[in-house]
N, C-alpha and C positions, 0 to 999 in steps of 0.2 A: 525412496525416490520421491522427488518433489512433484507437485501437480503441474501438468503442462497447461499453460494458459496463453498460447500463442495466437489466439484469434479473438476478435471482439465478442463473438458468441460465447466462447469458453469463459472469458472474463465476466461477462454478464451473468452467466449461469452460476459461476462461483460466488459472486456477490449476492445473487438472489438466494443461494443456499445458506448464506450467512444471515439472511433476513432483511436485506436491503432491496429497495426498488431502484433500478437504474433509470435515470432521466433520459428517455428516448430522444429528446430534442437536443441533447448535449453531445457534441462530437468529442470522443475521447482524445486527450492530448498525449503525445508521446515525446519523451526526451531521453537522450543517452546520458548516463551518469557513470563516471569512472569512480568507483569507491576508493577513497584514499588508502594508501598503504599503512599509514599511521593514523588511527582514529583520534580526532579532537574530542574534547569533552562533550560536544553536541552529538557526535557520532556514537560515543560510548553510551550516552544516555539513550539515544535512539535504539541502539542495539540491545540495551537492557529491555526496552519495550518489546523488541522483536523476540528476545529469548522467552519472555513471559507468554508469548503467543506461539511458541513452537518453532521459531526461526532463529538463525544466527548468521549475521553478516560477516563474521570474522574470516571465514574461508574464502570470501569473495573480495578481500582487500586487494586493490590494484586492478581489479577486473572491470571490464565494461559491462554495465547493466542497463536495462531498459525500464524506465518508469512510465506507467500509464496513469493518467489522472482521469477519473470518471465521476461525474456528478451523480450522487445517490440521494435517496430519501430513506429515513427510518421512521419509527413511530411518532417522532416529534414533528415531522414534516418541515424541518428547517430548510431554508432555501440556500444555505451556504455550506452544505455538507459534501465532502469529496472523498472518494476512495483513491488511494495511491497504491498501485500494485507494482512491485519490483520483481523483475524477471532477469534470469541469467540463462542465455540460450533457450529462451521460450518457457523456462520453468520457474515457478513461483519460489522466491527466496525471502520475501518479506513484504511489508507494506503497512499502511495505516488508514484510519478513517479520521478525518479532521475537518473542523470548521475553519472558515476564513476570518471569523470575527476576532477582534482584539481580545475579547474576554472568552474566546472559544476554547475548544479542547481538541486533544488528539488521543486516540486509543488505538490499540492493535486491531488487526483485521478480525481476530477471533474474540474481540471484546475485552481483553485484559487491558487495563489502562496504566498510565504512568504510575 
């Protein structure tokens, strides 16, 4: 059974347990994403990242999901680091930690990278 993260408090606790500090001044952003029935190369690559972190988006193809974007800090104290948490029916199904910089990076929630 996947982790229930259906409140800001639970999402904050989850990210803190992963070693991140949530930026209290940033209001989390929410958007609805319908995962495509057929994954493009981008989604296939993203799902490989998810699989290395214990998730798999395959079974959610065609389903409506909710993505939360939350500003976080790690030991680098970068000012452009965001957590993206993907939920289905309030339960964690995937996500990533990414910078917004052109030369930035993306890694899985549980720290496995591309």
